[in-house]
N, C-alpha and C positions, 0 to 999 in steps of 0.2 A: 425587432430583434434579430440581430444578425449576428448568427454564432460562426465562433472560427476557431474553437477549441472545444473540445469534449474529453473531460477527465473521466475517469472510471474506476473503483475500486473492483476488487476481483470477487473474494468469497462472499458470497449473502448479497451480492449485488449484479454482476454481469452473470457469475457464474449460477449455475443451480446447485441445489442440496447434492447432487451426484459429481460436483465438482465440472460441469461441461459447459461449455460456451453456448450460445445462441447460433443454431446455424446459419442462422442470416447475418450474423455480425461482420463475417469475413467480406461477404459480398457488399453489404453496407460501406462500409471501410475503405473497399476498391471503386465503389460508385461515385464517392466523395472525397476526391483529394484537394478540394479547397478548404475540408476543414482538420485541424490538427487535432489526431486523436490520439488522446493518452491512458494509457494503461497504468493506474497509481496503487500501488498494492506493498504491501508488507513483505511480501515474498523475496526472493533472491534474484536479480537480473537474468542469471542463466537458467531461472526456473521460467522466467517469465516467457524468453528468447526461445526455449523450446517450444512452449505453449503456442507460438505465435510464429514460428518459424517462415512460414510460406509468406506473412505480410510482414516482416519483422523491418525492414526498412521503412515501411509506410507508416510505423508507429513510432512514437516516443515513448519511454517506459522509465515511470519512477518506482524505485525500488528502495526496501528496506524502508518502506516509510516515508520517504524523502532524503534518504540517507546519500542517494546516487540517483544520478538521471543519465539515461544512455539514449543515444539516437544512432544508427547504423553501426552499433558495435563499441561505439567510443563515448568515455564518459565526457559529458557535457557541464555536470555539476557535480560537487562532493560536497559535505557537511560530518568532518572526520571528527571524530571522538579524542579528547587527550588520553593519552594512555594510561595516567595514573587512573583517572576516572574509570577507565574499564578494568582496571586491577582491583579496584574499591568495588565494585560490581559483583566481579567474581568473588570476591571476599565474603560478601551479604549474602548471594545467592546460596553458597554452600550450608549458610545456616538455615536455610528456610526449608520448612517441611514439602515434599512432594514437588521438588524445585529441580529443573535442570537447565545450566546456563549453554546457549547456542550464541556462540561471538561472530559476528557478521561484519566481515571484511570485501574490499573490492575485489580479492582474489578467490577468495572461498568462506564457507561458513565453518566453524570448527565446534566439536563437541568431545568431551571425553567418554570412551567405553560405554557407548549407549545399550542399552537391553533393546529388547524387539518393538517393544511400544513409543519408545524415543527415536530408536532410528527411522521407523515407518514415519512417524510425524516430521520427522527432521527432513528426511528425502522427500516427503510430499511437497514440502516449500522451501526447498535447498537443494536443487540440481547439483550444484557443486559443493560438496562438503568433505571435511577432513576428519578423521578421527586422531585424536591427539592424546600423549600422556598428560599433557602439560598446557592448559588453556595461558598460561601466562606466558608461555613461551610463542605460542603463537601471535599473541598482542604485539610482539618484538617486529614482526615480520609483515603486517597488512595494516592497511589502512584499514581502521575498524569506525563503522558508521552506527552500530547498532549492537546492543546486547539482548536477544530475545530469552525469556526465560519460559520454558515449558512445562507445565502442570498436570500431573497425572491427577485423575479423579475430577477434573475439571474445576479446580482449587483456584484459578485465576483470579476470580473478583473478589472471595475471602481474603486472598491472599495482598490484595494492593496495600495493607496496613503496613507491612513489612519495609515497604519503597516508599515511605513519606519523607524519609531524610535521607534520600538516596545521594543527593550531592547537589550544591549550589547551580551546578552548571548543567544538570540533568533534568530531563523530563521522563515520567513514568506513567505509560498507556494502558488502559486495560484493551487487547485487540482480538480477543474472544473468550471462549470459556475455558480455555485450556492455555492462552498466551498473554505475557505480558510485554511490551516493548519499553526498553529504557534506550534513550539517546539525549544527544542535546537539546537545549531547549527550543534553540535556534532550529532545529530539525524537525520538518514536519511535512507531509504532502503538500499542504497551503503552500510552502514555501519554496516548495519545488516547482509547483505550477506557477508562482510569481515570477520564479527565475525565468521559466519557460515565455511566458506571457511578456516579461521586459524583451529578452531575446528578438522575440518576433513581432516587438510590438501590437500586441493583443490586450484590448482593453478589456477591463474588469466584466463590464456588463457584456461584452462577446463572449466570456467563456460560460460552460455548463458542466456539472461536475453532480456525479451520483454515488452516494455511499449509504453504509445500513450502520456501521459502528461507531464507538466512541472514537476511534484512532482515524475518523474521516471527519473531525470534526473543522480540523483547519482547508482540509479538500475544500468541503463546502462551502466556507466563509471566503475563499480565496477565489470563487465565482459568482459573478451576477445572476446564475440561472442554478440554483443548486435544489437538488430532490434527494429525500431520503426514501428509501425503500419501504414497501406497504410493510416488509418482515421487519423493517431495521427496529435499533434500539429507541426507545419513547425519547431520551433526552435529545437525539440526533433530529428526531421527528419537530421536537419543538424548534430546533435553531433552523432546519430548511425551510425555503422559501416555499416548496411544494413537498406532498407525498407522493409516490406513485400509485395507481389503482390497481395494481399489481404485484406480485411478489416477484422474487428471482426466479420461484421456479414455474412462474408464468411470463416469463420473459418481459418483464415489469419495464426495465431498461430498454428493450429494441420498440416497444409499444410507444413510450414516450419520443423517441428518435425519429421513429419513421414519422409521426404525427406532426411531432415539432417541426422537421425538415420541410415536411408537405405544405405546412402553415407558412413556413419560411419562404419558400418559392414560391407560393400564391400571393405573398406581400410583395416580392419584389418583383413579380409579374404585373402587378396593378398599379407600380408606379414605375 
């Protein structure tokens, strides 16, 4: 096993339940510059950048579930939605109970007049956000890569039924108890990883991925060494090559990375 890329989901995977990253993660990244470390998240790039500012230029960021890829503050990959598709999504979401649309662009995320609960959850994932009177106007002035839908009362999973016919070009993914993400069918963390691997000539079997939820399916499929967290969704566990022995609250990712890399170095030393 010669790992050259490690792709990591954030919530439920690298981060613990308090949204904290492992203390040993940044030292591990700095110690292993030969491994391309990819943060793969449904979060906005500007939120991820803030979270990892001290090592920003040592990481590659897949943001918006694969809609955008950034390196050193620059976009290196983008999967923009058709503007009419975005407008159709807004029309639909306005009719769905408990639902709020968050339109995610390269410049900012956009939401209309949020209450305290919605504002809190939007700001948690979208460091750069803009409150607008009309989402449709915002769509005209940015490259939109995702429409996120926030659900009060954790109604996301039972509300998937409303999005079965969202559009022939679009795909709907459950990304948490309170969130659904809508994007191009071509968009996904997996396609973004493939673009990165192609750019840097990294083979499938040289890539490792960690995830915990259904929006991580393509991420795990894109890498030869795939891990679902012990705390992950049952469907993802059945897809993954491995399941971690520890949860995200027990630093399951770092245990695997530390053990795997130790074995890798031992193997290289023997040969």
